[in-house]
N, C-alpha and C positions, 0 to 999 in steps of 0.2 A: 128139099135136097136129100139125097141118100147119104146117111151117115156111114162112115167106115169106123169100126172100132179102133181105138188107138193102138191096141196091141197087135192088130193086123195091118196097120197102115203101111209099114215099110214092106211087108211081104206081098200085099196086093197092089200097092202103088197107085198112081194116077197117070194120066197122059203126060208125056215128057215135058210138054210146054205149059202144063197147068200152073198158074201163078200161086205160089205158096205165101209169099211175103213181098212187100215193097221195102227195100232196104234204105230208102231215102233218096236213092238215085234211079233205081230201076226195079222191075219185078224179078224176084228170084224164082226160077222155074222148079217144078218138081224134080226134074232130072238133076239139076245142080244141088238141090237140097238133099236128095237121096245119096248122091255121090259124096257130098261132104259128110253125111252121117256115116257112110261106109268107111271113109278114110279114118274118121275118128274111132269108129268101132274097132278097126284093125289095130289102131294104136292102143286103145284101152285093153283089148284082149291080150296084148303082149305085156301089159303091166301087171305087177302083183297086187297092187292096192285094190281093196274092195269097196271102200267108202270114200266117195268123192264129193267134196263141196263144190257146187257150181256157182261161180261168182261173176259170170259174164253180164255186163251192163247192157249189151246189145241183145234185143229179144231173139233175133234169128240165130246168133251165135249160141245163146243160151239154149234154144230149142234143139239145135244140132247136137250140142254136148249132152243134153239130157237124154235124147233118144239113143245116142250112141252108147251111153252108159247103161241105160235100161236094156238095150239090145244085147249087151255083153254080160248081163247078169250082175252089174255093179249096183251098189246102193247109192242113191242120190241124196245129198244133204243140201238144203236151201236155207241160208241164214236170213234173219230178219232185216239185216242191213250189213254194210261192209265196213263198219267202224272197227278200228284196230282192237279196241277193248272187247267188242262182241266176238270177233274172230278168235281172240285169245281165250275167251270163255268156252268157245266151242272146240277147242283144240283136241279134246278127247273124243269128239264125235265124228271125226273124219281122218282119213289117212293121207289124202292128197287134195290139191285144188285144181279144178279145171276152169279156165277163164279164156279171155280173148287172145292171150299170148300163146295159146295152144292152137291157134288157127292153122289147120293143115290144108294143103291143096287138095281139091277133089280128086278122087280116084274112081274112074269109071269102070264098069264091067265087073265090079266086085260082087254085086248082087246080094241083097239082104232078103233071102227067100224064107227064112224061118220066122215064126211069129214069136212075139214076146209073151211069156207067161204072165197074164195080168194080175194074178193073185200073188205071184212071187216078186213082182216088180215093186220095189219099195222106194217111196219118196218121203224123206223126213223133212218136214217144214218146221222151222223154229220161229216161235213168236216171243214177244216180250212177256216173260212169266211174272207171276205174282209173288215169287219167293226170292227174287234176286238173281235167278239164273234163267237164261232163255229156255222156254218150254218147248219140248219136242212133241210134235203132232205127227204120228206116223200114218201115212196113207198108202194104199195100194193103187195100182193103175185101174183096177176094177172099180174102185169107189169113184174115181173121176169119170169113168165111162158111164156108170149108172146116172150120174148127175148130168152129164152131157146129153143123154137121151131125154131127160126131163126138160132141160133148157130148150132143146130143139122142138119138143112137142108144144111148148108154150109160145115160142117166138120165132121159130125157124121159118114158118111160112111168110111172116111179115118181113123178115130180113132178106129172103131171097138170096142173091149172090153179093150182098153188100160187103164192102171191105171194112174190116174192123179197125177203127181208129181209137186211140186210147190215151188217157192221161194216167191211168192206174198202172203202177209198176208191175212188171211181169213176174217178179219173184215173190210177191205176196199171193196168198191163196186165191183171192178174187181175180187178180190179174192173170195168174197162171191158168185158171179155169176159163174165164171169159175171153181173154185176149189171145191165148195160145191153143189150149186143148179143144175148146168148142169149135173155133174156126178150122183147125186142122182136121178134126173129125168130119165136119160138114163140108169141107172143100172150099171154104171162103178164104180169101187172102186176108192177111193181117198186116198192119203198117208197123214198121220197126221204130218209127219216130215217136217219141213220147211227147204228147202235146201239153207241156207244162204251162204255156202262155197262150193267151187268146190269138195273137198273131200267128203262132205256129199252128194252132187249131184251124184258123181260117185258111191258111195255105194248104194244109193237108186235106181238108174237106174239098177244096176247089180242085184238087188233083184227081179225085175219084168221082165216078158218076153216082154210085150208091154207097152209103156208109152207115155204120152204126157207131155210136160213141160210148166207150167204156170209161166212166169217170167216177168222181167221188164228190161227196157233199162239199168238201173244202173248196174245190174249184167251181162247182156248179152254183154254189151260193153267191160267189163273187162275180160270176160271169155276166149276169144282167147289168151290173154296175160298170163293167169294163167295156162292153161292146153291145150295140143293138143286136139282139139275138137273130133278128131277120137277116142280118148281114152275113151270117154263117151259111154259106151256100156252096153246093146244094145242101139243104137241110138233112141231117141224119134221119134215116127211117125210124130208128129208135135210139133213145138215150138211156143208158143204165147208170145207176148210182149204187154204191155199196160202201160199207165201212163205218157207217153211222147214219143217224137220221138226217134227211134233208129238211131244212127249215120250211115250214108251210108257206112262208112268204116267198121264198125262192121258187118253190114248186108252182105257186100261183102265178109268179111272173113269167115262167116258162109257158104255162098254159095260156096266159093272156097274150103273150107276144107271138108264139108260134103254134098255138093250138094243141100242144101236147106237153104234159108234165113228164119228167123222167120216171122210168121204172126203177123203183127202189127195191133192192134185194137185202133182206135181213138174214143174218146167219153168223157163222164163225168159222175159223179154220178147222176147229174140231168137228163141227156138225155139218159143214157145207151149208148150202142155202136152205133156209127154213121157211121163209114166206116172202111175199112181194106185195107191193102196193103202188098205186098212182094217186097222188094227192090232187084229185080233180073233183073235190067236193067233200071228201072225208079223209081220215088218216087211218083207216082200218087195214090190217094186214090179212092177206089170204094165204093159207099154207100152201106150199108147193105140193104137187101131186105125190101121194105116198106118205106125206108127213102127217102125223097125228099129234096134236098138241093137247096139253093138259095143264092144270094149275095145281102146284104143290100147296100144302097147308099154309106156308108162309108167304104165298103169293107169287112164288117163282115159276117161270115157264119151264115145263118139262116136255119132252117129245120123244117119239119113236120115229126112226128114219131109215129108209132103205140105203142111205149112204153110210150108216154106222155099222161096224162089225158086231157090236154088242146088241143083244135083243132087249136088254133092260132099258127103261126110260133114261134119257139124258137130261140132267138138270142144268139149266142155264142161270146166269146171274142177273136176269132181267125180270122185273115185275110185269105181270100180265093180267089183263082183264078179258075173259073169254066171252064171246057172244054165242047165242044159241045155235047159229048156223055154222059154227066151227071157226069163224074168223076171230080176230082178237085185236085189242089195243095193247101197245107197250107203254108201261108206266115208269120207265127209268131203270137204272142199274141198282143192284142190291149190294155190290161190293165196292172196293176201293181201287178197282182197275178202271181207268177212265180212257176216253178216246179224245185225242187232240189232233185235229186235222186228219181224222180217220186212222190215226196210228195209235195202237193200244199202249198205254203206259201204266205200269204198276207204281202207284204212289209209294208203297212201302219199299219197293226196290230203289227208287230215287232217294228216299230218306236214308237207306242203308249205304248207298254210294256217297252221299254227302257226309255221313258219319265217319267215314274212313279218312277224310281229309284232315291233315294235321292241325288245322285251325278250329275244327268243329267239335263241340261237346255234345250237342243234340241238334236235331233238325226235323222239321215237319213240312210236307208238301201238300198243297191244296189246289184243286182245279177251280178257277174263277169263271163264272158265267159272263157272257157278253156276246156281241155279234160274232166274235171268234173266241171260243173257249181257250183259256191259256192257263199255264201253271205258275204258281207263286210259291216261294219258299220262305219259311221262318227259321232262322238259325240262331242258336245260342253258341257263342264263341268261347273257347277256352283261353287261357292266359296268352298263348302264342297267337291265337286268332285276334285277341283284343289288341295286341301290339301291332299286328299286321293291319288291322282296321285303322288304328291311329296313324300309321305311317302312310297308307295309300288312300284312305277315304272310303266312304261307303260305296260309291259307284265302282271303283276299281276292285274293291273287295268282292262285290257281286260278280264282276267279270272274272275274277280269279276262280271263284267257285264254279262259275258257269263253264270255264275252260276245263276244269277238272271233270265235270259231268259229261262234257263233249266226248270223252274217251269211251263212254258207255251208251250214250243216247244220241239219236239224230237231232239236228239243230231245232227242228220244229217243236220238239218235246221239252227243250230246256226252259227253265224258269225265266219269265220275263220281268218279274218283280221280286224284290228281295227285302226282307225286314230282319234287322238284327235286334234281338230282344235279350233281356236279362234271364228270362225263363220262358218255356213254352206255356201257352195258355191252357193249363190243365184245370178241369173243373173239380168240384168237391168230391167226385167219385174217382178222381185220378185219371180221367179220360180226356183225350183230345177230341174235340168235335169239329166238324166242318164249319159250323157256325162261328165258333171262337176263332178259328184260323182265318176265315174269310173276313171277320170283323176288323182284323188288323189292317187289312188293305182297303177298308172303306174310309179311313182317315185321310184327310187332304195332305197331311205332312208325312206320309209314309215314304219309303225310299223309292227313287225313280226306277223305271224299268231298265233292265239291261238289254242291249240291242240283240 
């Protein structure tokens, strides 16, 4: 299919009846989409605010607002989640909020004839940072356009005119790129319904003749246990996974049942896509076209990428083993930022949030392995906390601290196990280790999980 650059999409347009999106009830035509963007662009042009946080949960509303803002030269801010504590932290990063409540009636014949300047079109994506504050990753529309060209060169022919069905949220980098920008540029429709559950996925696939599925390891790893994969009909032409490694057992189950393992994409919000693989016999990663990878002296992966504005190598926090042909194996994370259900979590950030609770003298968080990696917390209580523990019991104390953390973190990231100790398990060098923290939760009599 012929790609249209995102910056020229509104100026060049498509046929009036071209399907842009299925909103859950019907297809939204290009004419309706363009008219809605035009109406919002007129609204934003008359407003003085320059930096707008886009908080729309509906993908088509989100897309309309985003393009209207870029068209009028406004700066787009995308938060990592809509939790009140997160939005409060980002208060200095934006001047106003654009969401579904701003839905305006379409205005025809306004005409969006000018092109967006792709180098000046700024999108600030915020991720969970490692220092206690959401981390800003600034992107230009040009960077997204370069990556869209690469994705289309790799998989566009196989996709054809497939409708893009997704479980990945549209406000994270992976979802924004794969679910919205790529299909918009290629002229493929995308589905506005987020397929969080197998029944929803089955219903959405049945609605369209050809599809691709944009998902995550969290869902794909569980899917073979929940439904026979062959019951998902028509079968998606391609299945994509990103946000973390897909277990080899899950990839193998897909290959056994339907003859194709998901295409996994490795990367980050900062770097964009770095490499891809299909676990159909090995777990080797192949760099994306234009990506050059290397290994730093301490084993960390570094890379040069056409998606990055800097010409210097970009260091990642992933250990790498390079192969002579340029492909590579990943050997785990080097830092204390972990991924839980494909959502990035800074363990020091969580510890800092726990430490401000009036009951807590000290706290440490650890990611525990298992079929589904989860977070556990070790807490040393102060005098007030010990009184609270005596009054409400261990389980309710854990729930109290969990509710405190819920102001800052999404529910999937919250600790599921709690242990209240006299002191943190510091070794002879005064260090907390993963092993010492994990050992606390190997005992049969540790505290029960909070729901």
